[in-house]
C-alpha positions as CSV (number, residue, x, y, z in Angstrom):
1,X,-46.4,-22.7,63.4
2,X,-48.0,-24.8,66.1
3,X,-46.0,-27.8,65.1
4,X,-42.8,-25.8,65.3
5,X,-43.7,-24.6,68.8
6,X,-44.3,-28.2,69.8
7,X,-40.9,-29.2,68.3
8,X,-39.0,-26.3,69.9
9,X,-40.3,-26.8,73.4
10,X,-40.2,-30.5,74.4
11,X,-40.3,-29.7,78.2
12,X,-43.8,-28.2,77.9
13,X,-46.6,-29.1,80.4
14,X,-48.7,-32.0,79.1
15,X,-51.9,-30.0,79.2
16,X,-50.3,-27.3,77.1
17,X,-48.9,-29.9,74.7
18,X,-52.3,-31.5,74.4
19,X,-54.0,-28.2,73.8
20,X,-51.5,-27.2,71.1
21,X,-51.9,-30.5,69.4
22,X,-55.7,-30.0,69.4
23,X,-55.2,-26.5,68.0
24,X,-53.0,-27.8,65.2
25,X,-56.0,-29.8,63.9
26,X,-57.9,-26.7,63.1
27,X,-57.1,-24.5,60.1
28,X,-59.2,-21.5,61.2
29,X,-57.7,-20.5,64.5
30,X,-58.4,-16.9,65.4
31,X,-55.4,-14.5,65.8
32,X,-56.9,-12.2,68.4
33,X,-56.7,-13.1,72.0
34,X,-60.3,-12.9,73.0
35,X,-61.5,-14.6,69.9
36,X,-58.8,-17.3,70.4
37,X,-59.9,-17.9,74.0
38,X,-63.6,-18.1,73.0
39,X,-62.8,-20.4,70.1
40,X,-60.8,-22.8,72.2
41,X,-63.4,-22.8,75.0
42,X,-66.2,-23.6,72.6
43,X,-64.3,-26.1,70.6
44,X,-63.4,-28.0,73.7
45,X,-66.9,-28.0,74.9
46,X,-66.0,-25.9,77.9
47,X,-63.6,-28.5,79.3
48,X,-60.4,-26.4,78.7
49,X,-59.1,-24.5,81.7
50,X,-59.2,-20.8,80.9
51,X,-55.9,-20.2,82.7
52,X,-54.2,-22.8,80.6
53,X,-55.7,-21.4,77.4
54,X,-54.2,-18.0,78.3
55,X,-50.8,-19.6,79.0
56,X,-50.9,-21.3,75.6
57,X,-51.8,-17.9,74.0
58,X,-48.8,-16.4,75.7
59,X,-46.6,-19.2,74.4
60,X,-47.8,-18.6,70.9
61,X,-47.3,-14.8,71.2
62,X,-43.8,-15.2,72.5
63,X,-43.0,-17.5,69.6
64,X,-44.4,-15.0,67.1
65,X,-42.4,-12.2,68.7
66,X,-39.2,-14.3,68.6
67,X,-39.8,-15.1,64.9
68,X,-40.2,-11.4,64.1
69,X,-37.0,-10.5,65.9
70,X,-34.8,-13.4,64.6
71,X,-35.8,-13.1,60.9
72,X,-38.1,-15.9,59.9
73,X,-37.4,-18.6,57.3
74,X,-39.2,-18.5,53.9
75,X,-42.2,-20.7,54.9
76,X,-42.8,-18.5,57.9
77,X,-42.4,-15.4,55.8
78,X,-45.2,-16.5,53.6
79,X,-47.4,-16.8,56.6
80,X,-46.2,-13.4,57.9
81,X,-47.1,-12.0,54.4
82,X,-50.7,-13.2,54.9
83,X,-50.7,-11.9,58.4
84,X,-49.5,-8.5,57.1
85,X,-52.3,-8.6,54.5
86,X,-54.8,-9.3,57.2
87,X,-53.3,-6.6,59.4
88,X,-53.6,-4.1,56.5
89,X,-57.2,-5.1,56.0
90,X,-57.8,-4.7,59.8
91,X,-56.2,-1.2,59.7
92,X,-58.4,-0.3,56.7
93,X,-61.4,-1.4,58.7
94,X,-60.2,0.5,61.8
95,X,-59.8,3.7,59.6
96,X,-63.4,3.2,58.4
97,X,-64.6,2.8,62.0
98,X,-62.5,5.6,63.6
99,X,-65.0,8.4,62.6
100,X,-67.6,6.4,64.4
101,X,-65.4,6.2,67.5
102,X,-64.8,10.0,67.5
103,X,-68.5,10.8,67.2
104,X,-69.5,9.5,70.7
105,X,-66.7,11.5,72.2
106,X,-68.1,14.6,70.6
107,X,-71.5,13.7,71.8
108,X,-70.2,13.4,75.3
109,X,-68.8,16.9,75.1
110,X,-72.1,18.2,73.9
111,X,-73.9,16.4,76.7
112,X,-71.6,18.0,79.2
113,X,-72.3,21.4,77.8
114,X,-76.0,20.9,77.8
115,X,-75.8,19.6,81.4
116,X,-73.9,22.7,82.4
117,X,-76.5,24.9,80.6
118,X,-79.4,23.1,82.4
119,X,-77.6,22.9,85.7
120,X,-79.6,25.9,86.9
121,X,-82.9,24.2,86.0
122,X,-84.3,21.7,88.5
123,X,-85.5,18.4,87.2
124,X,-89.3,18.2,87.3
125,X,-90.7,14.7,87.7
126,X,-94.2,16.1,87.2
127,X,-93.4,17.7,83.8
128,X,-91.6,14.5,82.6
129,X,-94.6,12.3,83.7
130,X,-97.1,14.6,82.0
131,X,-95.1,15.0,78.8
132,X,-94.7,11.2,78.6
133,X,-98.4,10.7,79.1
134,X,-99.3,13.4,76.6
135,X,-97.2,11.6,74.0
136,X,-98.4,8.1,74.8
137,X,-101.9,8.6,76.1
138,X,-101.8,5.7,78.5
139,X,-98.8,3.7,79.6
140,X,-98.0,0.9,82.0
141,X,-96.6,2.1,85.4
142,X,-93.3,0.2,84.9
143,X,-92.7,1.8,81.5
144,X,-93.5,5.2,82.8
145,X,-91.2,4.7,85.7
146,X,-88.4,3.5,83.5
147,X,-88.8,6.5,81.1
148,X,-88.9,9.1,83.8
149,X,-86.1,7.6,85.8
150,X,-83.9,7.2,82.7
151,X,-84.4,10.9,82.0
152,X,-83.6,11.7,85.7
153,X,-80.4,9.6,85.4
154,X,-79.3,11.5,82.3
155,X,-80.0,14.8,84.2
156,X,-78.0,13.8,87.3
157,X,-75.3,11.9,85.4
158,X,-75.6,8.8,87.6
159,X,-75.5,5.3,86.2
160,X,-78.0,3.2,88.1
161,X,-81.4,3.6,89.5
162,X,-81.4,3.4,93.3
163,X,-84.4,2.5,95.6
164,X,-84.3,6.1,96.8
165,X,-85.0,7.3,93.2
166,X,-87.9,4.8,92.8
167,X,-89.4,6.0,96.1
168,X,-89.0,9.6,95.0
169,X,-90.7,8.8,91.6
170,X,-93.7,7.1,93.4
171,X,-94.0,10.1,95.7
172,X,-94.1,12.6,92.8
173,X,-96.5,10.4,90.9
174,X,-99.0,10.4,93.8
175,X,-98.8,14.3,93.8
176,X,-99.8,14.6,90.2
177,X,-103.6,15.2,90.4
178,X,-104.5,15.0,86.7
179,X,-103.5,11.4,86.2
180,X,-105.2,8.1,87.0
181,X,-103.4,4.9,88.1
182,X,-105.4,1.7,87.7
183,X,-104.2,-1.8,87.6
184,X,-100.6,-0.9,86.9
185,X,-101.7,1.5,84.0
186,X,-101.3,5.2,84.1
187,X,-103.3,7.6,82.0
188,X,-104.4,11.2,81.9
189,X,-107.9,11.9,83.4
190,X,-110.4,12.9,80.7
191,X,-112.4,15.3,82.8
192,X,-110.0,17.7,84.4
193,X,-111.6,19.7,87.2
194,X,-109.8,22.9,88.0
């Protein structure tokens, strides 16, 4: 196929021609765009220009589309049969993967419902800190901060931790009287005086 592209388009850019000649030396060229791009970039040792690789991909795609529309010759039909077989295999794989794709969507809906149910409840840093320490016993300050702030992110629906959140966590941590912070380690006090 690559040879026929080179023969049909003699007025091609030299860089495209060189890239297509190099591609024709490989017998395992990927048929998906991103895999093709990564394959060419890695096989050229990173010397290929990404824009030119995309342009070559477009040339190959237009050639394939033209062949489909014009009715291909027998040698190309053999290749298209193998392509159809691989597409059938890919479709079978997609069908196997589709239930996995639908499950996260359902989970998102469930999370939205639980957020709506808990919207009237206020997030308690102190409760989350104490529950984490009860489960772990003692934990490093960074791990505790990460666990509590991740729970807070889930509660608020935000994506990233801001310095304001970290400041709020530190403020709430200082207010909890029954914990002890020593050398970046947080643990529950053994003797709790009421």
